[in-house]
N, C-alpha and C positions, 0 to 999 in steps of 0.2 A: 801202470795206470792205477790210480786210487779207485778203490771201491765206493759206490754209492749206496749208502745204508738208508736213505730216506724212505724207501718203501717198507722195509722191515720196522723201522722205527714208527712210521705212522700207523702201520698195522697194530703195533704194541700199544701205541696212544689210544687208538680207537677202541680196542678191546677193553683197556682200562676204563675209559669213559663209559662203556656200556655196563661193565661188570662191578666197577668199584667206586667210581666217582660221579657219574652222571653229568658233572661239568667240572672244569678245571681251568686255572688261569694259565696264561702263557708262562708265568714265572714258576708255577707248580709243575708243569710239563717239562720245562727246562730243567728244573732240578731232577726230575726222574730220568731225563735222557742225558744229563751232564753236558748241557750246551747252554747257549745264550738265548734269552726269552725273544730276542729280535728274529733269530733263526726259526724258532717256533712260530711266531707270528707270520713270517714270510712263507713258511712251508704250509701252515694250516690254512693261510689266505687263499692259496691254490686250491685247497679242498673245499673251501667256502665258495669260491666262484663256480665250482662244479655241483654245488648244493649237497655236499657230504656232510659238512659241519655248519654250525652257526656260531656267532659269537655275540656276547652282550658286554658292554662296558659297565663300570661302576661296581658298587658293593653287591655281592651275590653273583656277579656276572662271570664270564669265562667262556670257554669253548664247550659246546654240546654236539652230540650226534644230531644230524638233520633227518636221518632215515634209519630204519630198522637195519640191523646186522644183515639180514637175509637179502636186503635190497642194495647192498654195496659189495661189489666184487673187487678182487685184486686188480682186475683190468681198469675199473673205475679210478681206483686210487693211483695206479701207475699213470694213467692218462692225466689225472690232476696234478701230478708231480712234473708234468712236462715231458713225459716219455723219455726218461734218462737212458742212455746206452746200456743195453743188456749184456754186452761182451766187451771184454778188454782187448781183444785181438781185432785186427784190422789189415788192410792192404798197405804195402809199401808203395810209394810214389816217387821211387829214386830215378827212374828212367821211363817216363810214360811212352816213349817210342819202342821200347823193348817188348818183342812178341812174347817172350817168356814171362816176363812181368804181367802182360795183359792175360796170359792164359792162367797164371796164378791167382791173380786178382779176380778173374771171372769164377774160378772155382770156389774161392773163399766167399765172394759176395753171394754166390748160389746157395752155398751151404749155410751161411750166416742168415741169409733171408728166410730159408726153410726153417732153421732152428727158432728165429724170432717169431714167425708166424705160428709155429707150434706152442711156443711159451705164451704167446698172447692169447691163443685159443684156450689154453689151460688156465690162464689167469681169469678169463671170463667165466670159467665154471666154478671157480672157488670163491665164496662168499665169506664175509667176516663172521657170519653165523657158523659156517663150517669150522673155522679157525677156533671160535669161541667154544664150540662143542668138544673139540679136540683139547682144549685147555680144561674144560669141565671134567673131561674123562681123566686127564693127568692128575688133576687135583684130588681125585679120589684116592690116589696112591700116597698122598701126602696130607693126612688129616690135620697135622699141625699148621701148614699153609692154609688149608681150608677154613680152619677156624680163624686164623688171622685175618683173612680176607672177608669173613662173615658168612661164608657159604654153609657152614654147617656149625651146629651148636653142640657142645659136649654136655650129655645129660649128667646131672650131678646126683 
């Protein structure tokens, strides 16, 4: 099963919008993500419907954060993306009348349900501000990158 990278990609984009860009066009975001602008517009459109980002057309337009980083959780973004499957494993449906298959599927469903609830509860406690703070701490270890992003200025 193919992995769904939309959550991590959107987290990346939203942190960039806050820390480096303030706004960006679909074309600029697509270049950063190495994808098509249509994919960016479709994906960010879901975030716009949930009030996480806004967009403006025309010169000087683009995508912007609609809320502060502390007001956006991973759970919010996950929900705005349509709650894609969290796990690649699942049940077999080869013989629905087989009692062994039913027992196996029950055990798998129960375990996956508990794991998903735990993940979603954890997603609700992590905000974009938490991720941005981690980025800021990591940036301290890379002064050249910090300077490139405009976070620190080297005294002459």
